[in-house]
C-alpha positions as CSV (number, residue, x, y, z in Angstrom):
1,M,8.0,16.1,19.2
2,P,6.3,13.8,16.1
3,E,5.6,14.7,12.9
4,K,2.3,15.3,12.1
5,I,1.2,12.5,9.8
6,L,-1.5,13.8,7.1
7,F,-3.6,11.9,5.0
8,E,-2.6,13.0,1.6
9,D,1.0,11.9,2.4
10,V,0.1,8.5,3.5
11,V,-2.3,8.0,0.2
12,A,0.9,9.5,-1.6
13,D,2.9,6.8,-0.3
14,P,1.4,3.8,2.1
15,E,4.7,2.0,1.7
16,R,6.3,4.8,3.7
17,F,3.9,4.4,6.5
18,F,3.1,1.1,6.8
19,A,5.1,-2.2,7.0
20,D,2.2,-4.5,5.1
21,P,-1.2,-3.7,3.8
22,A,-3.0,-5.4,6.5
23,A,-1.1,-3.3,8.9
24,V,-3.7,-0.4,7.6
25,L,-6.8,-2.3,8.8
26,D,-5.4,-2.0,12.5
27,D,-4.7,1.6,12.4
28,A,-7.2,3.4,14.4
29,R,-6.2,7.4,12.6
30,F,-8.3,6.6,9.4
31,S,-11.6,5.8,8.6
32,R,-13.0,2.6,7.0
33,A,-13.5,5.0,3.8
34,Q,-10.2,6.4,3.9
35,K,-8.4,3.0,4.9
36,R,-9.9,2.0,1.5
37,R,-8.7,4.8,-0.6
38,I,-4.9,4.1,1.1
39,L,-5.1,0.5,-0.6
40,E,-6.7,1.7,-3.6
41,N,-3.8,3.9,-4.0
42,W,-1.2,1.2,-2.9
43,A,-2.6,-1.6,-5.6
44,E,-2.5,1.0,-8.2
45,D,1.3,1.1,-7.4
46,A,1.6,-2.3,-7.3
47,L,0.4,-2.7,-10.6
48,A,2.0,0.1,-12.2
49,L,5.2,-1.6,-10.4
50,M,4.2,-5.2,-11.9
51,R,4.0,-3.1,-15.8
52,A,7.9,-2.1,-14.6
53,E,8.6,-5.6,-13.8
54,A,7.2,-7.2,-16.8
55,E,9.2,-4.7,-19.2
56,N,12.6,-6.3,-17.2
57,M,13.4,-3.6,-14.9
58,E,13.8,-4.6,-11.2
59,A,12.3,-4.1,-8.0
60,K,14.4,-2.7,-5.1
61,R,16.2,-5.3,-3.1
62,G,14.6,-6.4,0.1
63,E,11.1,-5.7,-1.5
64,P,8.9,-8.1,-2.4
65,A,7.4,-8.7,-6.0
66,A,5.1,-6.7,-7.1
67,G,2.8,-9.7,-7.5
68,T,2.9,-11.1,-4.0
69,L,2.4,-7.2,-2.9
70,L,-1.0,-6.9,-4.4
71,K,-2.1,-9.9,-3.4
72,R,-1.4,-8.9,0.1
73,I,-3.3,-5.5,-0.5
74,E,-6.0,-7.7,-2.6
75,E,-6.9,-9.5,0.4
76,A,-6.5,-6.5,2.9
77,Q,-9.2,-4.8,0.7
78,R,-11.0,-8.3,1.4
79,L,-10.8,-7.8,4.9
80,L,-11.9,-4.0,4.8
81,E,-14.9,-4.7,3.2
């Protein structure tokens, strides 16, 4: 039986549930406002990662650089508006 996905869990860790920010837009389970909140939280996470990278902490292997991810999140946010 599939595990029920809670909105709060998705907001807390969007990368766990979505491979790409654009995928948030296609998810019919969430309202426009919920999608906006998911993307806003994901953007905050990307900004925190950018600060960490600026302090010479490396991104996880195989993940896009935080700046690239932030651009994709911002594009998804624009498409949502």
